[in-house]
N, C-alpha and C positions, 0 to 999 in steps of 0.2 A: 327686708322691711318693705311693706307695700300698703300705703294708706289711700291709694287712688280711689277705692270703692267705698271708703268709710262714710262719706256724706250720703251717697246713694243708698247704702244699706240702712242708715239711721233715719232716712226720710219716711220710711214706713212705720217707724216707731213713734211713741209719744214724744213730744218735744223735750221733756225733761231728760230723755236718754242722751241727747247731745251733751248736756252739761255733765252727766255722769261719765260718759265716755271721754270727754275732754279732760275732766279732772283726773281720771285714771291714767290717761295717756301723757298729758303735758305736765301735770303736777306730781302725781304719784309715781310716774315713770315706770309703769308696769311693763314687763317683758313678755307677758302672755295674757291674752284676753281671758283665759280660763281663771285667772286669779282675781278678776273684777267681780266680786260676789254680788254687787248691787244689780248687775245685769242678769236677765233671765238666762238660764242654761242654754237654751236653743240659740239665743243671740250670741252668746259667748262662743259657742261652737262654730257658728257661721263666720264670726269675725276672725277667729283663729285660722279658719280655712281660707277666707278670701282677703283678709287684711293682716297677714302675719307680721309680728313685731320683732322677730329675731333679726340680728345684725351679724353678718359674716365678717369676722375681724381677726387680725393677728396683732398682738401687742408687743411693743418693745419699750423697756423702761431704762431711762438714763440714770447715771449715778448722781445726777443733780436734780432729781425729782421731776424731770421732764419726761413725758411719755409720748410715744408715737404709735398710731394705729394704722394698719393697712385695712381699709374697708373695701370689700368686694361686693359688687352689685349683682343683680340676677343675670345680667348678660355676660358676666365674667370680667367686666372692666373694674379695675382697682384704682383707688386714690389713697393718698396719705393725709393724715390730719394729726395735729399735735396739741397736747395739753401741757401748759407751762404753769407749774405751781410755784408761786413767788414766796419769798421769805416773809413778807408781811401778811400772808394768808390769802391773798387774792389768787384767783384761778383764771387764766386766760386760755381760750381755745382758738387755734388757728385752723380755719377750714379751707378746703379746696373748692374751686368753682368750675374747674375743667379737669378732665383726665389728660394729663400732659399739658403742653402749652405750645402754641404756634409761633411765638415771638422769637425764640432762639437767642435770648440774651447770652452773651459769651461767658458770663460768670455763673450761670444758673444750671443746676443739674436737671431741673424740670424741662427746660427747653431742649436740652441735649437728648432727653428721653423721647422727644417727639410728641405729637398731638394725636389723641384718639377721638375724643368727642366732648361736647358740652355736658355738664351735669344738669339734671332737673332740679328745681327748687327743693323737691322732696329728698333728693340724694344729698344736697347740701345740708339740709336740716338733719338728715340721718346722722351726719357726723357729730352734730351737737347732741342728739339723742344719746349717741354712744358714750360721750364724755360725761353727760349729766348722770347717766346710769352708773358709770364707773365711779364717779365721785360719791354717789349715793351709797355705793357698796364700801368704799374706802373709809368714809368718815361721816358720821351722823351730822346732818344739816350742812355739809359741804355743798357749795353751789358754784356755778360758773358766773364769774363777775364780768368778764369781757369776752367778746368774740371779734376776731380779726379775719377779714377775708383776704388773707395774705398767703394762702397755701399754694397748691398747684394751680396754674392757669392765670389768665387775665380776666378778672370779673367783668370788666366793661365790654369784653367780646362775647359775653353771655349775660347781657345786662338784664333782660326781662326775668330770667330765672334767679339771678343774683338778688335783684331787688325784691322779688317775691319771697325769697328765703329770708331776707332781712326783715321784711314786714311780718313774716310768720313769727320770727324770734321776738319782735317788738309787740305783737298782738297781745292785749291784756287778757284775752280769753285763752291764750295758748301759753307761751313761755314768759310773757310780760317782762322781757329784758329791755331796760331803758335804751332809747336810741343813741344816747351819748356813750353807751357802753359798746357800741358797734363801730367798727372801723373798716374801711375798704382801701386797698392799695391798688393803684393803677400804674402801668408803665407809661402812661401819658396819652390815653385814648381821649382825645378832645371831646368827641361827641358824648362819651360817657360822663365826663366832667360836667358838661352842660345839662345833661339829663338829671344828674344827681342834684344840681343846683335848684332844679325845679321841683324836686320831691319835697313832700311835707315832713318826711322822716329826717330828723336832725342828726344823722350819723357823721362820723369823722372821716375826713379824706386825707390819704397819704399819696404822694406822687413819687415814683421811683425816678430819681434824677441821675445820680451816679457819675455825672461829669458836668462841668460848667460850660463846656464848649461843644458845639454841634459836631465838629470834626472827630473828637474823641467819643462823644456819646453815641454816634452812629456806629463806631467800631464795637462798642460794648453792647449797644441796644439797637439793632437794625430798625426798630420801629421809629427811631429818631429821624430817619430819612423822610418819613411821612408826616411826622409832627415835630418840626424843628423847635428848638428851645423858645424863640420869640413867640411862636404860635401857641405853644404850651403855656407859657407864662401869661399870655393875654387871657387864655381860658381860665387860668387859676385866679387872675385878678378879677375877672367877671364873677367867678364863683364866690369869692370873698365879698364882693360888693353886694351880691344878692343874699348871701346867707349870714354875713358877719362872723363866720367861723374861721378859726385858725387852720392852716394847711401845713401838714408835715411833709418835708422833702427828705426822702431816704437817700443816703449816700454811702454806698459800700466802699470801704477803704482797701484799695488794692495796691500792693507794693510797687513803687516806681511807675505806676500807671496814672493814678488820679490823686495822689497824696502829696504832691509837691507844694512848695510855697506859692508858685504862680497859680496853681489850681485853687488854692485857698483864696488868693486875692481876687481871682475871677469869680469865684463862688460868692464872695462877699458882695460884689457888685450886683449879683442877682438876688441875693437873699436879704438885703438890708431893708426890710419892710416890716411893719408892726405885727402882722399876722402870719409871718413866715417862720417856721421852725425847722431847723436842720437836724436830722437824726443820723448820726454817724454809726455805721454798722461794720464791725470788724469782718473782713471777708472770711467765709467758711469754705474750706477746701472742697473743690469739685474737680480738680485735676489740671486746670489750665494756668492759674495764677498763684501768687503767694500773698498772704495777708500783710498789710502794713504792720510795722512793729508798734507795740504799745507806746513807745516814745514818740514815734512819728504821728500817731493818732492824737496823742496829748498835745503836741506842738500845733497840729492842724486845728484842733479844737480851741486852743488858747488864742490863736490868731483870729478865728471867727468871733470869739467872745470879746476880744479887745476892740473889735470893730463894731460891737453892738449887735451882732447877730445872735438870735436865740438858738441854742444848740444843746442837744442831749446826745448821749452815747448809749447804744443798745448793748446790753449784756447778752452774750451768746449763751444759749441753752440748747442742749440736746445734740451737740456735735458728735458725741460718742455713739449715738444711734442714728446718725445721718438725719437728724430731725431739726437742725438749725436752719436759719434763713438761707434759701438758695439750694438746699440739699435734698428737698423732697423730689423723689423720682418714681413714685408709684410702685415701690417694691423692686425696682431694677437696680438699686444700689448706686453708690457714688464712686466714680473712677478717680481715686485719690493718687 
């Protein structure tokens, strides 16, 4: 898929052609310009030649209605993206912002796969296109309700392209997806948190914490050496003051690593603030650790709740297709 020349081609056409092309592309979700009968034949042929709409993909379907797609771009680089179909009818898409990841978090398959390159905004949006079309084929009037920038890579290390993609999804003339239906997860890149706080787009922020002490967090997430927890929390506090928006702190539950009573007590001291929300994530196997037991997660959660900390627990989806949190590896598989 290549839309880089679209505006240039349409500039020589009457202005109403923009509206027709945008309607076909972003609302009707056409897969070939040849099918857009309102456009002149010569223009359709040129668009199909210079702005192809095909997406190279391989699809994996989970037993629990979660689907994963491997999207391959023109230079041969591939990323994975996930569609989660919830019981209540909502559809959430998880998109990647980088091919691979340079951060090397110990519990994440993406980091183990290495880093290839940043994605362009168009390549990030292409993942949305894929799922929007897929839903359109599966079910009449089915649509994407939420998008999370939580796939492969660290969005804030590709900030300009990530935010451009987010604004494309939010653009009323394009996909018109509400800003509050967009969420981004960061491993704690402080500069990115500050930039997002200054944006007019009111999307949701999630911070990957995963440990309540720097000594442990640095072992799990090497980026913690550059951004210690006190520095990270000050950036989050500033973000909340400027935006008035709640921040989610993601906490993957790893057996005998970060799931003890002392860990819970230390986490409570960090999280006992009105606009802090802890999201407990059962660890999904990537080869190095073991997941906390359901009983241990329940006890951990209850301790946080008893102390007045807002807490939720994420339901894992897509483990059977290596499509769950931390398992995306760009088609290289997970070493279980």
